[in-house]
C-alpha positions in Angstrom: -17.7 44.4 -67.0 -19.1 40.2 -67.1 -21.5 39.5 -68.6 -23.2 36.3 -68.2 -23.6 34.0 -71.5 -27.5 32.8 -72.1 -28.1 30.1 -74.6 -30.7 29.8 -76.4 -32.5 28.5 -79.9 -29.8 29.8 -82.7 -28.7 32.5 -80.3 -26.4 33.3 -76.5 -27.5 36.3 -75.0 -25.2 38.0 -73.1 -26.4 40.0 -69.3 -24.5 41.3 -67.1 -26.0 41.1 -63.6 -27.7 44.2 -62.7 -29.6 43.1 -65.6 -30.2 40.0 -64.1 -31.4 41.0 -61.0 -33.8 43.1 -62.9 -35.4 40.8 -65.0 -36.3 38.6 -61.5 -37.5 41.3 -60.2 -41.2 40.4 -59.1 -42.6 44.0 -57.4 -46.0 43.6 -59.0 -45.8 47.7 -57.9 -44.1 47.8 -61.1 -45.7 45.4 -63.0 -45.8 46.7 -66.1 -42.4 48.4 -66.0 -40.4 45.4 -65.9 -42.2 43.9 -68.4 -41.3 46.3 -70.5 -37.7 46.7 -69.1 -37.2 42.9 -69.2 -38.1 43.5 -73.0 -35.3 46.4 -73.6 -33.2 43.9 -71.8 -32.9 40.9 -73.4 -33.2 42.0 -76.2 -30.0 44.5 -75.5 -28.8 41.3 -74.5 -29.0 39.1 -78.3 -27.8 42.6 -79.4 -24.4 41.9 -77.4 -24.3 37.7 -78.2 -24.8 39.4 -81.9 -21.3 41.2 -81.6 -19.6 39.0 -79.3 -20.5 36.2 -81.8 -19.5 37.9 -85.1 -16.1 39.6 -83.0 -14.8 35.3 -82.2 -15.8 34.7 -85.7 -13.3 37.5 -87.1 -10.6 36.9 -84.4 -10.6 33.3 -85.4 -10.9 34.7 -89.2 -8.0 37.3 -88.8 -5.4 33.9 -86.6 -6.7 31.3 -90.3 -5.2 34.3 -92.8 -1.7 35.2 -90.3 -1.5 30.8 -90.6 -2.1 30.3 -93.8 0.7 33.4 -94.6 2.7 31.5 -92.7 
């Protein structure tokens, strides 16, 4: 799955194309549901950003450790 990276203050949010489309939706009939959905999507994207960040840091540590041992 491909993600779009959005940098926000002190964090990164990773969203799918479908999530971006839902966030940009302007259907006035579903305004309250969309607002709730937007919050949920953003929170999930922020969690993904934390996950990707931790994963990258862990891989970097493992590479450094392997390099230091040789």
